[in-house]
N, CA, C and O atoms as a DFTB+ gen file, in Angstrom:
632 C
 N C O
     1  1      20.835     223.775     151.561
     2  2      20.583     222.717     152.501
     3  2      19.513     223.145     153.492
     4  3      19.282     224.333     153.718
     5  1      18.884     222.168     154.060
     6  2      17.884     222.442     155.074
     7  2      18.574     222.907     156.341
     8  3      19.605     222.359     156.730
     9  1      18.015     223.904     156.976
    10  2      18.577     224.398     158.229
    11  2      17.678     223.963     159.367
    12  3      16.518     223.603     159.166
    13  1      18.233     224.003     160.557
    14  2      17.450     223.714     161.752
    15  2      16.323     224.725     161.878
    16  3      16.471     225.878     161.472
    17  1      15.186     224.294     162.445
    18  2      14.112     225.233     162.735
    19  2      14.599     226.290     163.709
    20  3      14.217     227.457     163.617
    21  1      15.430     225.882     164.628
    22  2      16.018     226.801     165.585
    23  2      17.530     226.641     165.446
    24  3      18.110     225.652     165.894
    25  1      18.145     227.624     164.820
    26  2      19.573     227.525     164.511
    27  2      20.437     227.365     165.758
    28  3      21.560     226.868     165.671
    29  1      19.930     227.779     166.909
    30  2      20.697     227.653     168.142
    31  2      20.533     226.297     168.807
    32  3      21.271     225.977     169.738
    33  1      19.591     225.501     168.353
    34  2      19.310     224.196     168.971
    35  2      19.909     223.097     168.099
    36  3      19.250     222.586     167.193
    37  1      21.157     222.737     168.375
    38  2      21.840     221.729     167.563
    39  2      21.390     220.315     167.895
    40  3      21.837     219.364     167.254
    41  1      20.509     220.154     168.888
    42  2      20.011     218.819     169.206
    43  2      18.920     218.383     168.233
    44  3      18.591     217.199     168.162
    45  1      18.353     219.332     167.480
    46  2      17.321     219.006     166.495
    47  2      18.036     218.637     165.200
    48  3      18.708     219.483     164.610
    49  1      17.905     217.388     164.743
    50  2      18.644     216.997     163.549
    51  2      18.076     217.658     162.290
    52  3      16.872     217.882     162.172
    53  1      18.984     217.962     161.354
    54  2      18.571     218.443     160.037
    55  2      18.127     217.239     159.221
    56  3      18.553     216.113     159.476
    57  1      17.283     217.481     158.252
    58  2      16.889     216.420     157.327
    59  2      17.203     216.884     155.916
    60  3      17.020     218.057     155.591
    61  1      17.673     215.973     155.079
    62  2      17.970     216.364     153.698
    63  2      16.712     216.852     152.979
    64  3      15.599     216.422     153.280
    65  1      16.914     217.750     152.035
    66  2      15.821     218.226     151.199
    67  2      15.182     217.046     150.472
    68  3      15.866     216.094     150.094
    69  1      13.858     217.117     150.279
    70  2      13.186     216.041     149.545
    71  2      13.706     215.958     148.118
    72  3      13.663     214.892     147.504
    73  1      14.200     217.080     147.580
    74  2      14.763     217.060     146.232
    75  2      15.963     216.123     146.144
    76  3      16.196     215.510     145.102
    77  1      16.724     216.008     147.231
    78  2      17.856     215.088     147.233
    79  2      17.397     213.645     147.082
    80  3      18.071     212.838     146.442
    81  1      16.256     213.322     147.667
    82  2      15.765     211.952     147.597
    83  2      15.448     211.532     146.160
    84  3      15.454     210.344     145.841
    85  1      15.174     212.506     145.304
    86  2      14.931     212.192     143.898
    87  2      16.172     211.600     143.230
    88  3      16.076     210.898     142.223
    89  1      17.336     211.894     143.807
    90  2      18.584     211.373     143.252
    91  2      18.779     209.885     143.525
    92  3      19.732     209.288     143.026
    93  1      17.891     209.282     144.308
    94  2      17.977     207.834     144.546
    95  2      17.969     207.040     143.243
    96  3      18.459     205.912     143.201
    97  1      17.419     207.621     142.188
    98  2      17.393     206.952     140.891
    99  2      18.810     206.588     140.435
   100  3      18.989     205.621     139.695
   101  1      19.811     207.350     140.868
   102  2      21.188     207.106     140.455
   103  2      21.891     206.036     141.288
   104  3      22.830     205.406     140.801
   105  1      21.465     205.819     142.519
   106  2      22.203     204.961     143.445
   107  2      22.363     203.560     142.866
   108  3      21.393     202.913     142.472
   109  1      23.614     203.112     142.827
   110  2      23.939     201.791     142.304
   111  2      25.091     201.874     141.317
   112  3      25.805     202.874     141.240
   113  1      25.250     200.781     140.556
   114  2      26.325     200.693     139.562
   115  2      25.725     200.722     138.165
   116  3      24.675     200.138     137.898
   117  1      26.431     201.425     137.283
   118  2      25.989     201.612     135.906
   119  2      27.127     201.286     134.946
   120  3      28.262     201.711     135.162
   121  1      26.831     200.530     133.882
   122  2      27.758     200.378     132.764
   123  2      27.534     201.571     131.854
   124  3      26.400     201.870     131.480
   125  1      28.609     202.248     131.499
   126  2      28.506     203.417     130.633
   127  2      29.252     203.150     129.339
   128  3      30.391     202.683     129.340
   129  1      28.587     203.457     128.237
   130  2      29.171     203.324     126.908
   131  2      28.934     204.614     126.170
   132  3      27.935     205.295     126.399
   133  1      29.853     204.957     125.280
   134  2      29.647     206.177     124.526
   135  2      30.590     206.319     123.370
   136  3      31.538     205.552     123.205
   137  1      30.304     207.324     122.568
   138  2      31.139     207.716     121.444
   139  2      31.522     209.168     121.678
   140  3      30.661     210.026     121.874
   141  1      32.827     209.436     121.654
   142  2      33.350     210.773     121.925
   143  2      33.970     211.317     120.641
   144  3      34.759     210.641     119.980
   145  1      33.596     212.554     120.301
   146  2      34.109     213.189     119.082
   147  2      35.207     214.180     119.446
   148  3      35.037     215.010     120.340
   149  1      36.335     214.086     118.745
   150  2      37.419     215.053     118.903
   151  2      37.107     216.240     117.995
   152  3      37.058     216.092     116.774
   153  1      36.896     217.411     118.583
   154  2      36.495     218.591     117.822
   155  2      37.534     218.980     116.770
   156  3      37.175     219.383     115.663
   157  1      38.813     218.862     117.109
   158  2      39.869     219.294     116.192
   159  2      39.966     218.401     114.962
   160  3      40.045     218.892     113.836
   161  1      39.961     217.081     115.183
   162  2      40.172     216.158     114.064
   163  2      38.879     215.595     113.491
   164  3      38.852     215.149     112.344
   165  1      37.811     215.613     114.277
   166  2      36.552     215.012     113.830
   167  2      36.514     213.513     114.037
   168  3      35.493     212.877     113.776
   169  1      37.628     212.930     114.510
   170  2      37.658     211.488     114.754
   171  2      36.869     211.163     116.020
   172  3      36.566     212.045     116.825
   173  1      36.545     209.892     116.178
   174  2      35.803     209.468     117.369
   175  2      36.541     208.343     118.074
   176  3      37.297     207.589     117.461
   177  1      36.305     208.246     119.381
   178  2      36.807     207.141     120.186
   179  2      35.646     206.631     121.030
   180  3      34.642     207.320     121.210
   181  1      35.798     205.424     121.540
   182  2      34.751     204.873     122.384
   183  2      35.047     205.179     123.854
   184  3      36.193     205.342     124.273
   185  1      33.976     205.247     124.594
   186  2      34.027     205.434     126.035
   187  2      33.398     204.212     126.677
   188  3      32.299     203.801     126.303
   189  1      34.088     203.638     127.635
   190  2      33.549     202.535     128.433
   191  2      33.915     202.831     129.874
   192  3      35.073     203.110     130.186
   193  1      32.916     202.769     130.759
   194  2      33.180     203.101     132.157
   195  2      32.206     202.386     133.074
   196  3      31.166     201.880     132.651
   197  1      32.576     202.362     134.336
   198  2      31.687     201.926     135.409
   199  2      31.438     203.164     136.253
   200  3      32.375     203.761     136.784
   201  1      30.182     203.545     136.375
   202  2      29.790     204.675     137.214
   203  2      29.098     204.121     138.448
   204  3      28.180     203.308     138.340
   205  1      29.533     204.557     139.605
   206  2      28.947     204.101     140.868
   207  2      28.483     205.320     141.647
   208  3      29.223     206.289     141.814
   209  1      27.250     205.255     142.120
   210  2      26.663     206.334     142.915
   211  2      26.288     205.783     144.281
   212  3      25.689     204.712     144.390
   213  1      26.650     206.534     145.331
   214  2      26.309     206.142     146.695
   215  2      26.131     207.390     147.543
   216  3      26.733     208.429     147.273
   217  1      25.301     207.280     148.566
   218  2      25.079     208.403     149.466
   219  2      26.208     208.524     150.476
   220  3      26.648     207.526     151.048
   221  1      26.669     209.729     150.692
   222  2      27.531     210.014     151.819
   223  2      26.653     209.877     153.061
   224  3      25.527     210.374     153.056
   225  1      27.120     209.226     154.116
   226  2      26.274     209.094     155.302
   227  2      25.673     210.449     155.698
   228  3      26.358     211.472     155.696
   229  1      24.403     210.431     156.031
   230  2      23.652     211.636     156.358
   231  2      22.648     211.978     155.274
   232  3      21.624     212.606     155.546
   233  1      22.938     211.567     154.039
   234  2      21.996     211.759     152.947
   235  2      21.982     213.140     152.320
   236  3      21.045     213.469     151.594
   237  1      23.001     213.965     152.580
   238  2      23.022     215.305     152.008
   239  2      23.786     215.392     150.694
   240  3      23.581     216.326     149.918
   241  1      24.670     214.420     150.438
   242  2      25.480     214.453     149.229
   243  2      25.549     213.068     148.604
   244  3      25.719     212.060     149.290
   245  1      25.412     213.049     147.290
   246  2      25.551     211.823     146.515
   247  2      26.964     211.813     145.950
   248  3      27.402     212.788     145.340
   249  1      27.683     210.700     146.155
   250  2      29.044     210.545     145.644
   251  2      28.973     209.741     144.354
   252  3      28.339     208.687     144.299
   253  1      29.633     210.251     143.319
   254  2      29.660     209.603     142.002
   255  2      31.110     209.283     141.659
   256  3      31.941     210.183     141.537
   257  1      31.408     207.985     141.502
   258  2      32.737     207.525     141.107
   259  2      32.689     207.120     139.635
   260  3      31.744     206.462     139.200
   261  1      33.701     207.511     138.875
   262  2      33.837     207.117     137.472
   263  2      35.150     206.369     137.322
   264  3      36.195     206.832     137.780
   265  1      35.092     205.208     136.676
   266  2      36.287     204.414     136.420
   267  2      36.161     203.870     134.998
   268  3      35.380     202.953     134.747
   269  1      36.939     204.442     134.062
   270  2      36.752     204.002     132.684
   271  2      37.899     204.316     131.754
   272  3      38.994     204.692     132.172
   273  1      37.608     204.148     130.473
   274  2      38.543     204.390     129.378
   275  2      37.835     205.241     128.337
   276  3      36.702     204.951     127.952
   277  1      38.514     206.301     127.880
   278  2      38.037     207.103     126.765
   279  2      39.106     206.976     125.696
   280  3      40.142     207.641     125.744
   281  1      38.830     206.099     124.719
   282  2      39.881     205.762     123.761
   283  2      40.987     205.058     124.511
   284  3      40.732     204.079     125.212
   285  1      42.225     205.541     124.377
   286  2      43.380     204.967     125.070
   287  2      43.631     205.599     126.436
   288  3      44.545     205.189     127.151
   289  1      42.831     206.588     126.799
   290  2      43.067     207.326     128.051
   291  2      42.222     206.787     129.197
   292  3      41.029     206.519     129.055
   293  1      42.891     206.639     130.340
   294  2      42.181     206.238     131.556
   295  2      41.394     207.446     132.075
   296  3      41.889     208.573     132.084
   297  1      40.166     207.184     132.503
   298  2      39.322     208.230     133.068
   299  2      38.906     207.796     134.470
   300  3      38.236     206.779     134.651
   301  1      39.315     208.585     135.449
   302  2      38.909     208.343     136.833
   303  2      38.458     209.689     137.386
   304  3      39.137     210.702     137.221
   305  1      37.303     209.683     138.046
   306  2      36.771     210.934     138.580
   307  2      35.918     210.647     139.799
   308  3      35.425     209.538     139.999
   309  1      35.763     211.678     140.600
   310  2      34.830     211.639     141.714
   311  2      34.037     212.941     141.656
   312  3      34.575     214.010     141.369
   313  1      32.761     212.819     141.935
   314  2      31.864     213.967     141.891
   315  2      31.001     213.946     143.142
   316  3      30.556     212.886     143.583
   317  1      30.770     215.112     143.707
   318  2      29.866     215.267     144.840
   319  2      28.660     216.047     144.349
   320  3      28.803     217.104     143.735
   321  1      27.473     215.525     144.619
   322  2      26.238     216.175     144.177
   323  2      25.428     216.542     145.407
   324  3      25.135     215.688     146.244
   325  1      25.069     217.800     145.514
   326  2      24.235     218.295     146.601
   327  2      23.087     219.104     146.038
   328  3      22.895     219.156     144.823
   329  1      22.327     219.732     146.908
   330  2      21.165     220.505     146.485
   331  2      21.205     221.886     147.125
   332  3      21.440     222.020     148.326
   333  1      20.975     222.909     146.310
   334  2      20.893     224.279     146.790
   335  2      19.429     224.710     146.743
   336  3      18.876     224.937     145.667
   337  1      18.805     224.820     147.918
   338  2      17.379     225.152     147.995
   339  2      17.089     226.541     147.440
   340  3      16.026     226.758     146.858
   341  1      18.004     227.475     147.608
   342  2      17.769     228.846     147.142
   343  2      17.586     228.893     145.619
   344  3      16.691     229.576     145.120
   345  1      18.429     228.171     144.892
   346  2      18.325     228.169     143.423
   347  2      17.462     227.019     142.911
   348  3      17.120     226.972     141.730
   349  1      17.112     226.093     143.801
   350  2      16.375     224.878     143.455
   351  2      17.102     224.088     142.365
   352  3      16.494     223.562     141.433
   353  1      18.422     224.027     142.521
   354  2      19.270     223.309     141.567
   355  2      20.177     222.354     142.331
   356  3      20.535     222.596     143.483
   357  1      20.537     221.267     141.662
   358  2      21.584     220.403     142.183
   359  2      22.909     221.065     141.822
   360  3      23.066     221.593     140.721
   361  1      23.843     221.037     142.734
   362  2      25.170     221.601     142.507
   363  2      26.152     220.439     142.580
   364  3      26.125     219.657     143.531
   365  1      27.013     220.327     141.583
   366  2      27.982     219.244     141.572
   367  2      29.390     219.811     141.466
   368  3      29.626     220.845     140.841
   369  1      30.302     219.110     142.088
   370  2      31.725     219.421     142.007
   371  2      32.428     218.129     141.605
   372  3      32.289     217.111     142.282
   373  1      33.180     218.165     140.512
   374  2      33.873     216.957     140.072
   375  2      35.375     217.207     139.967
   376  3      35.837     218.322     139.723
   377  1      36.108     216.123     140.162
   378  2      37.573     216.143     140.152
   379  2      38.026     214.888     139.419
   380  3      37.499     213.802     139.661
   381  1      39.014     215.033     138.509
   382  2      39.440     213.850     137.774
   383  2      40.949     213.634     137.822
   384  3      41.694     214.458     138.352
   385  1      41.382     212.510     137.261
   386  2      42.785     212.121     137.293
   387  2      43.660     212.927     136.333
   388  3      44.869     212.705     136.268
   389  1      43.061     213.862     135.587
   390  2      43.836     214.750     134.722
   391  2      44.065     216.115     135.385
   392  3      44.676     217.008     134.798
   393  1      43.556     216.261     136.635
   394  2      43.713     217.514     137.359
   395  2      42.595     218.512     137.125
   396  3      42.682     219.656     137.573
   397  1      41.546     218.095     136.429
   398  2      40.417     218.992     136.156
   399  2      39.482     219.067     137.352
   400  3      39.205     218.066     138.013
   401  1      39.004     220.277     137.615
   402  2      37.980     220.508     138.632
   403  2      36.849     221.262     137.943
   404  3      37.086     222.278     137.289
   405  1      35.625     220.770     138.088
   406  2      34.491     221.418     137.446
   407  2      33.345     221.570     138.417
   408  3      33.158     220.755     139.321
   409  1      32.582     222.625     138.217
   410  2      31.364     222.866     138.989
   411  2      30.215     222.968     137.989
   412  3      30.320     223.639     136.962
   413  1      29.119     222.289     138.311
   414  2      27.960     222.285     137.433
   415  2      26.694     222.552     138.232
   416  3      26.660     222.379     139.450
   417  1      25.660     222.975     137.525
   418  2      24.311     223.023     138.063
   419  2      23.526     221.975     137.284
   420  3      23.729     221.801     136.083
   421  1      22.624     221.274     137.981
   422  2      21.869     220.211     137.327
   423  2      20.416     220.267     137.762
   424  3      20.075     220.819     138.808
   425  1      19.567     219.676     136.924
   426  2      18.139     219.583     137.228
   427  2      17.650     218.189     136.868
   428  3      18.076     217.604     135.873
   429  1      16.753     217.669     137.688
   430  2      16.079     216.402     137.409
   431  2      14.588     216.710     137.411
   432  3      13.998     216.976     138.458
   433  1      13.999     216.672     136.245
   434  2      12.581     216.974     136.087
   435  2      11.949     215.812     135.342
   436  3      12.252     215.563     134.175
   437  1      11.057     215.098     136.040
   438  2      10.477     213.870     135.503
   439  2      11.625     212.926     135.136
   440  3      12.421     212.561     136.002
   441  1      11.718     212.532     133.882
   442  2      12.786     211.617     133.470
   443  2      13.954     212.345     132.815
   444  3      14.847     211.699     132.267
   445  1      13.967     213.665     132.860
   446  2      15.001     214.461     132.195
   447  2      16.060     214.924     133.182
   448  3      15.744     215.509     134.218
   449  1      17.322     214.657     132.853
   450  2      18.460     215.043     133.672
   451  2      19.316     215.981     132.837
   452  3      19.806     215.593     131.776
   453  1      19.502     217.211     133.303
   454  2      20.328     218.176     132.581
   455  2      21.423     218.689     133.500
   456  3      21.237     218.835     134.708
   457  1      22.565     218.957     132.894
   458  2      23.734     219.450     133.619
   459  2      24.291     220.621     132.817
   460  3      24.409     220.545     131.594
   461  1      24.634     221.706     133.515
   462  2      25.198     222.875     132.831
   463  2      26.432     223.357     133.569
   464  3      26.411     223.584     134.779
   465  1      27.513     223.507     132.805
   466  2      28.747     224.072     133.320
   467  2      29.166     225.225     132.436
   468  3      28.455     225.589     131.500
   469  1      30.325     225.802     132.732
   470  2      30.802     226.936     131.935
   471  2      31.094     226.541     130.499
   472  3      30.806     227.306     129.578
   473  1      31.663     225.354     130.291
   474  2      32.067     224.973     128.936
   475  2      31.540     223.609     128.510
   476  3      31.861     223.135     127.420
   477  1      30.736     222.973     129.354
   478  2      30.161     221.664     129.034
   479  2      28.703     221.662     129.470
   480  3      28.329     222.317     130.443
   481  1      27.886     220.913     128.733
   482  2      26.516     220.707     129.173
   483  2      26.017     219.354     128.689
   484  3      26.481     218.818     127.683
   485  1      25.062     218.822     129.434
   486  2      24.517     217.491     129.173
   487  2      23.000     217.566     129.184
   488  3      22.401     218.281     129.988
   489  1      22.397     216.821     128.285
   490  2      20.948     216.678     128.264
   491  2      20.650     215.194     128.078
   492  3      21.035     214.596     127.073
   493  1      19.962     214.608     129.051
   494  2      19.691     213.181     128.989
   495  2      18.292     212.840     129.469
   496  3      17.582     213.666     130.043
   497  1      17.927     211.604     129.215
   498  2      16.590     211.143     129.571
   499  2      16.673     209.708     130.084
   500  3      17.328     208.853     129.489
   501  1      15.988     209.467     131.210
   502  2      15.856     208.118     131.748
   503  2      14.759     207.371     130.998
   504  3      13.770     207.962     130.563
   505  1      14.951     206.065     130.855
   506  2      13.882     205.216     130.340
   507  2      12.749     205.211     131.366
   508  3      12.948     205.609     132.514
   509  1      11.566     204.763     130.957
   510  2      10.419     204.756     131.871
   511  2      10.689     203.958     133.136
   512  3      10.200     204.317     134.207
   513  1      11.470     202.864     133.027
   514  2      11.788     202.070     134.219
   515  2      13.005     202.621     134.976
   516  3      13.398     202.076     136.007
   517  1      13.595     203.700     134.460
   518  2      14.742     204.401     135.058
   519  2      15.978     203.516     135.216
   520  3      16.791     203.723     136.117
   521  1      16.106     202.537     134.337
   522  2      17.267     201.644     134.347
   523  2      18.281     202.011     133.266
   524  3      19.383     201.463     133.238
   525  1      17.916     202.932     132.379
   526  2      18.807     203.385     131.306
   527  2      18.728     204.904     131.234
   528  3      17.644     205.486     131.267
   529  1      19.894     205.534     131.134
   530  2      19.983     206.977     130.928
   531  2      20.772     207.200     129.643
   532  3      21.928     206.788     129.546
   533  1      20.160     207.844     128.665
   534  2      20.846     208.166     127.418
   535  2      20.901     209.682     127.279
   536  3      19.988     210.390     127.704
   537  1      21.980     210.169     126.681
   538  2      22.076     211.607     126.522
   539  2      23.253     212.041     125.694
   540  3      24.019     211.235     125.165
   541  1      23.370     213.357     125.603
   542  2      24.380     213.985     124.776
   543  2      25.092     215.077     125.571
   544  3      24.459     215.892     126.243
   545  1      26.421     215.073     125.478
   546  2      27.244     216.146     126.028
   547  2      27.620     217.087     124.891
   548  3      27.847     216.660     123.759
   549  1      27.680     218.375     125.216
   550  2      28.139     219.382     124.264
   551  2      29.244     220.196     124.924
   552  3      29.280     220.360     126.144
   553  1      30.147     220.702     124.082
   554  2      31.233     221.572     124.531
   555  2      31.079     222.948     123.898
   556  3      30.614     223.071     122.764
   557  1      31.469     223.973     124.631
   558  2      31.479     225.331     124.107
   559  2      32.770     225.508     123.315
   560  3      33.865     225.336     123.850
   561  1      32.630     225.854     122.031
   562  2      33.841     225.998     121.213
   563  2      34.373     227.429     121.283
   564  3      33.799     228.284     121.957
   565  1      35.467     227.672     120.585
   566  2      36.134     228.978     120.623
   567  2      35.277     230.097     120.051
   568  3      35.520     231.271     120.331
   569  1      34.263     229.739     119.244
   570  2      33.349     230.736     118.667
   571  2      32.122     230.953     119.546
   572  3      31.158     231.599     119.134
   573  1      32.167     230.408     120.759
   574  2      31.051     230.504     121.725
   575  2      29.787     229.804     121.241
   576  3      28.674     230.213     121.569
   577  1      29.970     228.750     120.463
   578  2      28.847     227.907     120.019
   579  2      28.962     226.547     120.691
   580  3      30.063     226.052     120.935
   581  1      27.823     225.955     120.985
   582  2      27.809     224.617     121.574
   583  2      27.883     223.600     120.453
   584  3      27.096     223.643     119.507
   585  1      28.840     222.678     120.564
   586  2      28.952     221.637     119.547
   587  2      28.937     220.257     120.194
   588  3      29.375     220.068     121.329
   589  1      28.419     219.308     119.433
   590  2      28.294     217.931     119.895
   591  2      29.658     217.395     120.301
   592  3      30.647     217.572     119.589
   593  1      29.697     216.733     121.460
   594  2      30.948     216.159     121.954
   595  2      30.821     214.658     122.171
   596  3      31.689     213.897     121.743
   597  1      29.765     214.227     122.821
   598  2      29.706     212.832     123.246
   599  2      28.255     212.355     123.344
   600  3      27.382     213.080     123.820
   601  1      28.015     211.135     122.891
   602  2      26.743     210.435     123.135
   603  2      27.034     209.344     124.142
   604  3      28.002     208.598     123.993
   605  1      26.195     209.244     125.180
   606  2      26.420     208.212     126.181
   607  2      25.145     207.468     126.526
   608  3      24.030     207.957     126.343
   609  1      25.357     206.273     127.029
   610  2      24.264     205.436     127.509
   611  2      24.733     204.757     128.781
   612  3      25.732     204.039     128.774
   613  1      24.022     204.979     129.866
   614  2      24.289     204.323     131.137
   615  2      23.207     203.287     131.356
   616  3      22.021     203.593     131.233
   617  1      23.602     202.061     131.682
   618  2      22.659     200.981     131.949
   619  2      22.910     200.492     133.370
   620  3      24.015     200.066     133.706
   621  1      21.869     200.559     134.202
   622  2      22.000     200.172     135.616
   623  2      22.150     198.663     135.722
   624  3      21.381     197.907     135.128
   625  1      23.167     198.226     136.501
   626  2      23.396     196.792     136.670
   627  2      23.196     196.347     138.099
   628  3      23.060     195.149     138.345
   629  1      23.174     197.262     139.053
   630  2      22.936     196.923     140.460
   631  2      22.083     197.991     141.096
   632  3      21.763     197.900     142.282
């Protein structure tokens, strides 16, 4: 995060990193559709969700809400996205209704959005008008190989 020019002068407001402003592309509501592969059985289920992104007041963190269905399972999650200037990476923390907590590093370069975690990773691309994001999630399997998990498409509606 950006620090005050004078750390002792709290009257000087901090300003969010310009890298955070690049995340404005996400702000709004998105219809999400996808196909999820079960690694054990090889079967697939559909994913349908509403993803909503909004700024936490102050502009330092982007809040991402997920409300959807993966097959017969309800999926609800909240994610906080911030920026670490030292690593020049976006850092995300997500929490879901199954009790999972995950931390990821992400990058937005041109129209490419990538996310990397310990056992999951995503590689996606925005359309030229930045109204559609398509991509692929992979999971790390027991043999330490990355295998295809999910194809998704987010379409901005607001």
